Structure formats: structure tokens, C-alpha cells
PyMOL CGO cylinders between C-alpha atoms (Angstrom):
from pymol import cmd
from pymol.cgo import CYLINDER

trace = [
    CYLINDER, -48.95, 75.98, 23.09, -51.01, 73.82, 20.68, 0.3, 1, 1, 1, 1, 1, 1,
    CYLINDER, -51.01, 73.82, 20.68, -50.40, 70.06, 20.41, 0.3, 1, 1, 1, 1, 1, 1,
    CYLINDER, -50.40, 70.06, 20.41, -49.47, 68.97, 16.90, 0.3, 1, 1, 1, 1, 1, 1,
    CYLINDER, -49.47, 68.97, 16.90, -51.16, 65.82, 15.68, 0.3, 1, 1, 1, 1, 1, 1,
    CYLINDER, -51.16, 65.82, 15.68, -48.73, 63.23, 14.45, 0.3, 1, 1, 1, 1, 1, 1,
    CYLINDER, -48.73, 63.23, 14.45, -49.08, 62.59, 10.76, 0.3, 1, 1, 1, 1, 1, 1,
    CYLINDER, -49.08, 62.59, 10.76, -49.21, 58.96, 9.60, 0.3, 1, 1, 1, 1, 1, 1,
    CYLINDER, -49.21, 58.96, 9.60, -46.31, 57.84, 7.48, 0.3, 1, 1, 1, 1, 1, 1,
    CYLINDER, -46.31, 57.84, 7.48, -46.76, 58.32, 3.75, 0.3, 1, 1, 1, 1, 1, 1,
    CYLINDER, -46.76, 58.32, 3.75, -48.13, 55.28, 1.89, 0.3, 1, 1, 1, 1, 1, 1,
    CYLINDER, -48.13, 55.28, 1.89, -46.54, 54.25, -1.37, 0.3, 1, 1, 1, 1, 1, 1,
    CYLINDER, -46.54, 54.25, -1.37, -49.19, 54.04, -4.06, 0.3, 1, 1, 1, 1, 1, 1,
    CYLINDER, -49.19, 54.04, -4.06, -47.77, 51.60, -6.60, 0.3, 1, 1, 1, 1, 1, 1,
    CYLINDER, -47.77, 51.60, -6.60, -46.18, 49.10, -4.22, 0.3, 1, 1, 1, 1, 1, 1,
    CYLINDER, -46.18, 49.10, -4.22, -46.96, 45.46, -5.12, 0.3, 1, 1, 1, 1, 1, 1,
    CYLINDER, -46.96, 45.46, -5.12, -49.37, 43.74, -2.74, 0.3, 1, 1, 1, 1, 1, 1,
    CYLINDER, -49.37, 43.74, -2.74, -47.77, 41.37, -0.33, 0.3, 1, 1, 1, 1, 1, 1,
    CYLINDER, -47.77, 41.37, -0.33, -48.06, 37.70, -1.16, 0.3, 1, 1, 1, 1, 1, 1,
    CYLINDER, -48.06, 37.70, -1.16, -51.15, 35.94, 0.36, 0.3, 1, 1, 1, 1, 1, 1,
    CYLINDER, -51.15, 35.94, 0.36, -49.09, 34.29, 3.00, 0.3, 1, 1, 1, 1, 1, 1,
    CYLINDER, -49.09, 34.29, 3.00, -47.05, 37.32, 3.98, 0.3, 1, 1, 1, 1, 1, 1,
    CYLINDER, -47.05, 37.32, 3.98, -45.74, 37.07, 7.50, 0.3, 1, 1, 1, 1, 1, 1,
    CYLINDER, -45.74, 37.07, 7.50, -46.37, 33.27, 7.62, 0.3, 1, 1, 1, 1, 1, 1,
    CYLINDER, -46.37, 33.27, 7.62, -43.73, 30.63, 7.89, 0.3, 1, 1, 1, 1, 1, 1,
    CYLINDER, -43.73, 30.63, 7.89, -44.62, 28.36, 4.95, 0.3, 1, 1, 1, 1, 1, 1,
    CYLINDER, -44.62, 28.36, 4.95, -42.24, 25.56, 5.60, 0.3, 1, 1, 1, 1, 1, 1,
    CYLINDER, -42.24, 25.56, 5.60, -43.58, 22.45, 7.31, 0.3, 1, 1, 1, 1, 1, 1,
    CYLINDER, -43.58, 22.45, 7.31, -45.54, 19.26, 6.77, 0.3, 1, 1, 1, 1, 1, 1,
    CYLINDER, -45.54, 19.26, 6.77, -48.08, 19.12, 3.95, 0.3, 1, 1, 1, 1, 1, 1,
    CYLINDER, -48.08, 19.12, 3.95, -50.59, 16.35, 3.18, 0.3, 1, 1, 1, 1, 1, 1,
    CYLINDER, -50.59, 16.35, 3.18, -50.55, 15.85, -0.54, 0.3, 1, 1, 1, 1, 1, 1,
    CYLINDER, -50.55, 15.85, -0.54, -53.45, 14.55, -2.68, 0.3, 1, 1, 1, 1, 1, 1,
    CYLINDER, -53.45, 14.55, -2.68, -54.43, 14.15, -6.36, 0.3, 1, 1, 1, 1, 1, 1,
    CYLINDER, -54.43, 14.15, -6.36, -57.09, 16.10, -8.12, 0.3, 1, 1, 1, 1, 1, 1,
    CYLINDER, -57.09, 16.10, -8.12, -57.36, 15.33, -11.84, 0.3, 1, 1, 1, 1, 1, 1,
    CYLINDER, -57.36, 15.33, -11.84, -53.70, 13.97, -11.86, 0.3, 1, 1, 1, 1, 1, 1,
    CYLINDER, -53.70, 13.97, -11.86, -52.36, 17.26, -10.34, 0.3, 1, 1, 1, 1, 1, 1,
    CYLINDER, -52.36, 17.26, -10.34, -50.75, 17.08, -6.92, 0.3, 1, 1, 1, 1, 1, 1,
    CYLINDER, -50.75, 17.08, -6.92, -51.93, 19.54, -4.28, 0.3, 1, 1, 1, 1, 1, 1,
    CYLINDER, -51.93, 19.54, -4.28, -51.07, 19.89, -0.67, 0.3, 1, 1, 1, 1, 1, 1,
    CYLINDER, -51.07, 19.89, -0.67, -52.46, 21.40, 2.49, 0.3, 1, 1, 1, 1, 1, 1,
    CYLINDER, -52.46, 21.40, 2.49, -50.95, 22.11, 5.91, 0.3, 1, 1, 1, 1, 1, 1,
    CYLINDER, -50.95, 22.11, 5.91, -51.12, 18.97, 7.98, 0.3, 1, 1, 1, 1, 1, 1,
    CYLINDER, -51.12, 18.97, 7.98, -52.11, 21.03, 11.02, 0.3, 1, 1, 1, 1, 1, 1,
    CYLINDER, -52.11, 21.03, 11.02, -55.42, 21.79, 9.27, 0.3, 1, 1, 1, 1, 1, 1,
    CYLINDER, -55.42, 21.79, 9.27, -56.18, 18.07, 8.78, 0.3, 1, 1, 1, 1, 1, 1,
    CYLINDER, -56.18, 18.07, 8.78, -58.33, 16.39, 11.45, 0.3, 1, 1, 1, 1, 1, 1,
    CYLINDER, -58.33, 16.39, 11.45, -58.69, 13.01, 9.75, 0.3, 1, 1, 1, 1, 1, 1,
    CYLINDER, -58.69, 13.01, 9.75, -58.94, 11.16, 6.41, 0.3, 1, 1, 1, 1, 1, 1,
    CYLINDER, -58.94, 11.16, 6.41, -61.88, 8.86, 5.76, 0.3, 1, 1, 1, 1, 1, 1,
    CYLINDER, -61.88, 8.86, 5.76, -63.18, 6.91, 2.78, 0.3, 1, 1, 1, 1, 1, 1,
    CYLINDER, -63.18, 6.91, 2.78, -66.06, 8.08, 0.73, 0.3, 1, 1, 1, 1, 1, 1,
    CYLINDER, -66.06, 8.08, 0.73, -69.36, 7.54, 2.56, 0.3, 1, 1, 1, 1, 1, 1,
    CYLINDER, -69.36, 7.54, 2.56, -73.08, 8.36, 2.20, 0.3, 1, 1, 1, 1, 1, 1,
    CYLINDER, -73.08, 8.36, 2.20, -73.54, 12.09, 1.73, 0.3, 1, 1, 1, 1, 1, 1,
    CYLINDER, -73.54, 12.09, 1.73, -76.94, 13.63, 2.34, 0.3, 1, 1, 1, 1, 1, 1,
    CYLINDER, -76.94, 13.63, 2.34, -77.64, 16.29, -0.32, 0.3, 1, 1, 1, 1, 1, 1,
    CYLINDER, -77.64, 16.29, -0.32, -78.74, 19.70, 0.95, 0.3, 1, 1, 1, 1, 1, 1,
    CYLINDER, -78.74, 19.70, 0.95, -81.14, 21.60, -1.35, 0.3, 1, 1, 1, 1, 1, 1,
    CYLINDER, -81.14, 21.60, -1.35, -80.26, 24.99, -2.71, 0.3, 1, 1, 1, 1, 1, 1,
    CYLINDER, -80.26, 24.99, -2.71, -76.50, 24.80, -2.21, 0.3, 1, 1, 1, 1, 1, 1,
    CYLINDER, -76.50, 24.80, -2.21, -73.87, 25.31, -4.83, 0.3, 1, 1, 1, 1, 1, 1,
    CYLINDER, -73.87, 25.31, -4.83, -73.02, 22.19, -6.99, 0.3, 1, 1, 1, 1, 1, 1,
    CYLINDER, -73.02, 22.19, -6.99, -69.57, 21.84, -5.32, 0.3, 1, 1, 1, 1, 1, 1,
    CYLINDER, -69.57, 21.84, -5.32, -71.31, 21.43, -1.92, 0.3, 1, 1, 1, 1, 1, 1,
    CYLINDER, -71.31, 21.43, -1.92, -72.09, 17.69, -2.05, 0.3, 1, 1, 1, 1, 1, 1,
    CYLINDER, -72.09, 17.69, -2.05, -74.05, 17.80, 1.20, 0.3, 1, 1, 1, 1, 1, 1,
    CYLINDER, -74.05, 17.80, 1.20, -73.41, 16.70, 4.74, 0.3, 1, 1, 1, 1, 1, 1,
    CYLINDER, -73.41, 16.70, 4.74, -72.12, 13.61, 6.51, 0.3, 1, 1, 1, 1, 1, 1,
    CYLINDER, -72.12, 13.61, 6.51, -72.78, 12.27, 9.98, 0.3, 1, 1, 1, 1, 1, 1,
    CYLINDER, -72.78, 12.27, 9.98, -69.29, 11.70, 11.45, 0.3, 1, 1, 1, 1, 1, 1,
    CYLINDER, -69.29, 11.70, 11.45, -69.63, 10.13, 14.89, 0.3, 1, 1, 1, 1, 1, 1,
    CYLINDER, -69.63, 10.13, 14.89, -72.74, 12.15, 15.68, 0.3, 1, 1, 1, 1, 1, 1,
    CYLINDER, -72.74, 12.15, 15.68, -71.43, 15.43, 14.18, 0.3, 1, 1, 1, 1, 1, 1,
    CYLINDER, -71.43, 15.43, 14.18, -72.92, 16.83, 10.98, 0.3, 1, 1, 1, 1, 1, 1,
    CYLINDER, -72.92, 16.83, 10.98, -70.11, 18.04, 8.73, 0.3, 1, 1, 1, 1, 1, 1,
    CYLINDER, -70.11, 18.04, 8.73, -70.48, 19.74, 5.28, 0.3, 1, 1, 1, 1, 1, 1,
    CYLINDER, -70.48, 19.74, 5.28, -68.63, 18.16, 2.43, 0.3, 1, 1, 1, 1, 1, 1,
    CYLINDER, -68.63, 18.16, 2.43, -67.41, 19.90, -0.75, 0.3, 1, 1, 1, 1, 1, 1,
    CYLINDER, -67.41, 19.90, -0.75, -66.06, 18.25, -3.91, 0.3, 1, 1, 1, 1, 1, 1,
    CYLINDER, -66.06, 18.25, -3.91, -62.77, 20.06, -4.57, 0.3, 1, 1, 1, 1, 1, 1,
    CYLINDER, -62.77, 20.06, -4.57, -62.87, 19.02, -8.22, 0.3, 1, 1, 1, 1, 1, 1,
    CYLINDER, -62.87, 19.02, -8.22, -66.22, 20.91, -8.69, 0.3, 1, 1, 1, 1, 1, 1,
    CYLINDER, -66.22, 20.91, -8.69, -65.04, 23.82, -6.67, 0.3, 1, 1, 1, 1, 1, 1,
    CYLINDER, -65.04, 23.82, -6.67, -62.00, 24.25, -8.90, 0.3, 1, 1, 1, 1, 1, 1,
    CYLINDER, -62.00, 24.25, -8.90, -63.98, 23.89, -12.11, 0.3, 1, 1, 1, 1, 1, 1,
    CYLINDER, -63.98, 23.89, -12.11, -62.59, 20.48, -12.99, 0.3, 1, 1, 1, 1, 1, 1,
    CYLINDER, -62.59, 20.48, -12.99, -64.64, 17.69, -14.61, 0.3, 1, 1, 1, 1, 1, 1,
    CYLINDER, -64.64, 17.69, -14.61, -66.57, 15.55, -12.08, 0.3, 1, 1, 1, 1, 1, 1,
    CYLINDER, -66.57, 15.55, -12.08, -65.18, 12.06, -11.55, 0.3, 1, 1, 1, 1, 1, 1,
    CYLINDER, -65.18, 12.06, -11.55, -66.83, 8.77, -10.41, 0.3, 1, 1, 1, 1, 1, 1,
    CYLINDER, -66.83, 8.77, -10.41, -66.09, 8.09, -6.72, 0.3, 1, 1, 1, 1, 1, 1,
    CYLINDER, -66.09, 8.09, -6.72, -64.10, 4.91, -6.23, 0.3, 1, 1, 1, 1, 1, 1,
    CYLINDER, -64.10, 4.91, -6.23, -62.19, 3.04, -3.54, 0.3, 1, 1, 1, 1, 1, 1,
    CYLINDER, -62.19, 3.04, -3.54, -59.35, 5.62, -3.78, 0.3, 1, 1, 1, 1, 1, 1,
    CYLINDER, -59.35, 5.62, -3.78, -61.64, 8.64, -3.28, 0.3, 1, 1, 1, 1, 1, 1,
    CYLINDER, -61.64, 8.64, -3.28, -61.25, 10.17, 0.14, 0.3, 1, 1, 1, 1, 1, 1,
    CYLINDER, -61.25, 10.17, 0.14, -62.76, 12.81, 2.32, 0.3, 1, 1, 1, 1, 1, 1,
    CYLINDER, -62.76, 12.81, 2.32, -60.19, 14.90, 4.18, 0.3, 1, 1, 1, 1, 1, 1,
    CYLINDER, -60.19, 14.90, 4.18, -61.78, 16.47, 7.25, 0.3, 1, 1, 1, 1, 1, 1,
    CYLINDER, -61.78, 16.47, 7.25, -60.19, 19.92, 7.77, 0.3, 1, 1, 1, 1, 1, 1,
    CYLINDER, -60.19, 19.92, 7.77, -60.63, 22.65, 10.35, 0.3, 1, 1, 1, 1, 1, 1,
    CYLINDER, -60.63, 22.65, 10.35, -61.42, 26.03, 8.70, 0.3, 1, 1, 1, 1, 1, 1,
    CYLINDER, -61.42, 26.03, 8.70, -63.15, 27.54, 11.74, 0.3, 1, 1, 1, 1, 1, 1,
    CYLINDER, -63.15, 27.54, 11.74, -65.70, 24.71, 11.39, 0.3, 1, 1, 1, 1, 1, 1,
    CYLINDER, -65.70, 24.71, 11.39, -65.03, 21.08, 10.50, 0.3, 1, 1, 1, 1, 1, 1,
    CYLINDER, -65.03, 21.08, 10.50, -65.55, 20.49, 6.81, 0.3, 1, 1, 1, 1, 1, 1,
    CYLINDER, -65.55, 20.49, 6.81, -64.88, 17.56, 4.48, 0.3, 1, 1, 1, 1, 1, 1,
    CYLINDER, -64.88, 17.56, 4.48, -63.18, 17.95, 1.13, 0.3, 1, 1, 1, 1, 1, 1,
    CYLINDER, -63.18, 17.95, 1.13, -63.44, 15.21, -1.43, 0.3, 1, 1, 1, 1, 1, 1,
    CYLINDER, -63.44, 15.21, -1.43, -60.24, 14.39, -3.30, 0.3, 1, 1, 1, 1, 1, 1,
    CYLINDER, -60.24, 14.39, -3.30, -59.34, 11.73, -5.87, 0.3, 1, 1, 1, 1, 1, 1,
    CYLINDER, -59.34, 11.73, -5.87, -56.75, 10.09, -3.69, 0.3, 1, 1, 1, 1, 1, 1,
    CYLINDER, -56.75, 10.09, -3.69, -54.46, 10.98, -0.81, 0.3, 1, 1, 1, 1, 1, 1,
    CYLINDER, -54.46, 10.98, -0.81, -50.73, 10.72, -1.52, 0.3, 1, 1, 1, 1, 1, 1,
    CYLINDER, -50.73, 10.72, -1.52, -48.35, 11.24, 1.41, 0.3, 1, 1, 1, 1, 1, 1,
    CYLINDER, -48.35, 11.24, 1.41, -47.06, 13.76, 3.92, 0.3, 1, 1, 1, 1, 1, 1,
    CYLINDER, -47.06, 13.76, 3.92, -44.09, 15.84, 2.76, 0.3, 1, 1, 1, 1, 1, 1,
    CYLINDER, -44.09, 15.84, 2.76, -41.86, 18.01, 4.97, 0.3, 1, 1, 1, 1, 1, 1,
    CYLINDER, -41.86, 18.01, 4.97, -41.29, 20.98, 2.66, 0.3, 1, 1, 1, 1, 1, 1,
    CYLINDER, -41.29, 20.98, 2.66, -38.77, 23.60, 3.83, 0.3, 1, 1, 1, 1, 1, 1,
    CYLINDER, -38.77, 23.60, 3.83, -39.72, 27.28, 3.30, 0.3, 1, 1, 1, 1, 1, 1,
    CYLINDER, -39.72, 27.28, 3.30, -36.76, 27.58, 0.89, 0.3, 1, 1, 1, 1, 1, 1,
    CYLINDER, -36.76, 27.58, 0.89, -38.59, 25.10, -1.46, 0.3, 1, 1, 1, 1, 1, 1,
    CYLINDER, -38.59, 25.10, -1.46, -41.79, 27.06, -1.49, 0.3, 1, 1, 1, 1, 1, 1,
    CYLINDER, -41.79, 27.06, -1.49, -42.19, 29.74, -4.16, 0.3, 1, 1, 1, 1, 1, 1,
    CYLINDER, -42.19, 29.74, -4.16, -45.04, 32.29, -4.35, 0.3, 1, 1, 1, 1, 1, 1,
    CYLINDER, -45.04, 32.29, -4.35, -48.05, 31.41, -6.51, 0.3, 1, 1, 1, 1, 1, 1,
    CYLINDER, -48.05, 31.41, -6.51, -47.57, 32.39, -10.18, 0.3, 1, 1, 1, 1, 1, 1,
    CYLINDER, -47.57, 32.39, -10.18, -49.11, 35.64, -11.42, 0.3, 1, 1, 1, 1, 1, 1,
    CYLINDER, -49.11, 35.64, -11.42, -51.73, 34.44, -13.92, 0.3, 1, 1, 1, 1, 1, 1,
    CYLINDER, -51.73, 34.44, -13.92, -53.39, 37.75, -14.68, 0.3, 1, 1, 1, 1, 1, 1,
    CYLINDER, -53.39, 37.75, -14.68, -56.02, 39.90, -13.12, 0.3, 1, 1, 1, 1, 1, 1,
    CYLINDER, -56.02, 39.90, -13.12, -58.94, 37.51, -13.90, 0.3, 1, 1, 1, 1, 1, 1,
    CYLINDER, -58.94, 37.51, -13.90, -57.46, 34.46, -12.27, 0.3, 1, 1, 1, 1, 1, 1,
    CYLINDER, -57.46, 34.46, -12.27, -57.90, 34.22, -8.50, 0.3, 1, 1, 1, 1, 1, 1,
    CYLINDER, -57.90, 34.22, -8.50, -54.89, 32.62, -6.83, 0.3, 1, 1, 1, 1, 1, 1,
    CYLINDER, -54.89, 32.62, -6.83, -55.61, 33.99, -3.39, 0.3, 1, 1, 1, 1, 1, 1,
    CYLINDER, -55.61, 33.99, -3.39, -56.24, 30.39, -2.05, 0.3, 1, 1, 1, 1, 1, 1,
    CYLINDER, -56.24, 30.39, -2.05, -52.78, 29.22, -3.14, 0.3, 1, 1, 1, 1, 1, 1,
    CYLINDER, -52.78, 29.22, -3.14, -50.11, 29.41, -0.39, 0.3, 1, 1, 1, 1, 1, 1,
    CYLINDER, -50.11, 29.41, -0.39, -47.32, 28.64, -2.81, 0.3, 1, 1, 1, 1, 1, 1,
    CYLINDER, -47.32, 28.64, -2.81, -45.70, 26.17, -5.08, 0.3, 1, 1, 1, 1, 1, 1,
    CYLINDER, -45.70, 26.17, -5.08, -43.86, 23.45, -3.15, 0.3, 1, 1, 1, 1, 1, 1,
    CYLINDER, -43.86, 23.45, -3.15, -40.88, 21.90, -4.85, 0.3, 1, 1, 1, 1, 1, 1,
    CYLINDER, -40.88, 21.90, -4.85, -40.33, 18.27, -3.87, 0.3, 1, 1, 1, 1, 1, 1,
    CYLINDER, -40.33, 18.27, -3.87, -37.50, 16.58, -5.83, 0.3, 1, 1, 1, 1, 1, 1,
    CYLINDER, -37.50, 16.58, -5.83, -38.50, 17.18, -9.48, 0.3, 1, 1, 1, 1, 1, 1,
    CYLINDER, -38.50, 17.18, -9.48, -42.18, 17.69, -8.75, 0.3, 1, 1, 1, 1, 1, 1,
    CYLINDER, -42.18, 17.69, -8.75, -44.20, 20.80, -7.98, 0.3, 1, 1, 1, 1, 1, 1,
    CYLINDER, -44.20, 20.80, -7.98, -47.15, 20.65, -5.53, 0.3, 1, 1, 1, 1, 1, 1,
    CYLINDER, -47.15, 20.65, -5.53, -49.77, 23.35, -5.44, 0.3, 1, 1, 1, 1, 1, 1,
    CYLINDER, -49.77, 23.35, -5.44, -50.06, 24.19, -1.77, 0.3, 1, 1, 1, 1, 1, 1,
    CYLINDER, -50.06, 24.19, -1.77, -53.53, 25.40, -0.83, 0.3, 1, 1, 1, 1, 1, 1,
    CYLINDER, -53.53, 25.40, -0.83, -54.52, 27.79, 1.92, 0.3, 1, 1, 1, 1, 1, 1,
    CYLINDER, -54.52, 27.79, 1.92, -57.56, 25.70, 2.89, 0.3, 1, 1, 1, 1, 1, 1,
    CYLINDER, -57.56, 25.70, 2.89, -58.98, 28.67, 4.87, 0.3, 1, 1, 1, 1, 1, 1,
    CYLINDER, -58.98, 28.67, 4.87, -59.31, 30.65, 1.58, 0.3, 1, 1, 1, 1, 1, 1,
    CYLINDER, -59.31, 30.65, 1.58, -60.58, 27.95, -0.74, 0.3, 1, 1, 1, 1, 1, 1,
    CYLINDER, -60.58, 27.95, -0.74, -64.14, 28.98, 0.03, 0.3, 1, 1, 1, 1, 1, 1,
    CYLINDER, -64.14, 28.98, 0.03, -65.07, 32.69, -0.19, 0.3, 1, 1, 1, 1, 1, 1,
    CYLINDER, -65.07, 32.69, -0.19, -66.77, 34.27, 2.84, 0.3, 1, 1, 1, 1, 1, 1,
    CYLINDER, -66.77, 34.27, 2.84, -70.17, 34.03, 1.07, 0.3, 1, 1, 1, 1, 1, 1,
    CYLINDER, -70.17, 34.03, 1.07, -69.59, 30.36, 0.22, 0.3, 1, 1, 1, 1, 1, 1,
    CYLINDER, -69.59, 30.36, 0.22, -68.61, 29.57, 3.77, 0.3, 1, 1, 1, 1, 1, 1,
    CYLINDER, -68.61, 29.57, 3.77, -71.83, 31.19, 4.98, 0.3, 1, 1, 1, 1, 1, 1,
    CYLINDER, -71.83, 31.19, 4.98, -73.80, 28.96, 2.58, 0.3, 1, 1, 1, 1, 1, 1,
    CYLINDER, -73.80, 28.96, 2.58, -71.97, 25.92, 3.89, 0.3, 1, 1, 1, 1, 1, 1,
    CYLINDER, -71.97, 25.92, 3.89, -72.59, 26.83, 7.47, 0.3, 1, 1, 1, 1, 1, 1,
    CYLINDER, -72.59, 26.83, 7.47, -76.29, 27.39, 6.66, 0.3, 1, 1, 1, 1, 1, 1,
    CYLINDER, -76.29, 27.39, 6.66, -76.43, 23.90, 5.05, 0.3, 1, 1, 1, 1, 1, 1,
    CYLINDER, -76.43, 23.90, 5.05, -75.21, 22.37, 8.33, 0.3, 1, 1, 1, 1, 1, 1,
    CYLINDER, -75.21, 22.37, 8.33, -77.48, 24.33, 10.58, 0.3, 1, 1, 1, 1, 1, 1,
    CYLINDER, -77.48, 24.33, 10.58, -80.29, 23.32, 8.28, 0.3, 1, 1, 1, 1, 1, 1,
]
cmd.load_cgo(trace, "trace")
């Protein structure tokens, strides 16, 4: 008697792709911050600390949004300007400008205009990112968090940099 190989279940061809955060519980605490007068948020569990703007050592041959590296208590950490990464106009750094140190597999600083507050946003108040067409990448957006009458763009900080960009940032740190 011959053994019959089990066939894999059929795959639907035209099914919509699952949202970027499929299978993730999105509700929780989010640190919110401003970029060009728009409120964004990121999961508080990704945040290691918030520091004021400090001297940043430029690293040659890195993308414009990679501002360079900082020495944070003996650790060299790459810093990116989120305004430049998102294609916004650069802004003068001031006493409100902050570096949020996040853990994305490596410690990395992200420069934001100003840090706002921490919001506890239930999953029921988080909607999927809007569909903006095939040419607009929204893969780094976890969702749109509704807080009172405001909408916060919740970022998946692990996806803000592409794999290639992350390699460039790691190379900048290792020198």
C-alpha cells in the first residue's frame, strides 16, 4: 500500500493582506511626541529613556536622516532625525527637541520636536492605518490611536527603518 502525501490546504489568491500588526495586541501605553505639529506615538515598552538634544558626531557616507552617533554613558548610539526620515522639512533644534532612545534590536536615538505624554490607549480605540494607495508605504504605522477628539499616528518603531537602512545605521556605529 502506498502512502499518500497530505496536500496543503488551498490558498485564497485575492485575500487582502493582514494588517501590519496582525496577531498583536495593540492596546497599551504609548509615549506621544510632536513632529511638525502632528502627534505620533510609540509603544512605551520600546522606550529606554528620553534625553535632551546633545552633541552628535556626524558619520560620513550615511543617509541625511542619520544625524550621527552620541556617546551615552560610554555607549555609542546612532541617532536619526525622524523629521528627515519622514520627508518633513528640517527644523532648528531647541530646548524642546528631544532624543528618544529606543530598542529596535540595538539602541537607537530618534530626534523629535518635543515629547508630549504617555497615553493608555485601549485596543478598541486603535484603528488600522489608512489605505493611501500602492505608492505610499504605511508598513511602519501600527495604527491610528483615538484619544478624546485627537488622532495619534502610532508607529511600529521596529519598521521605521528598512532592513538596508538598519544595516547602514549599524555600520555607522561599528565604524
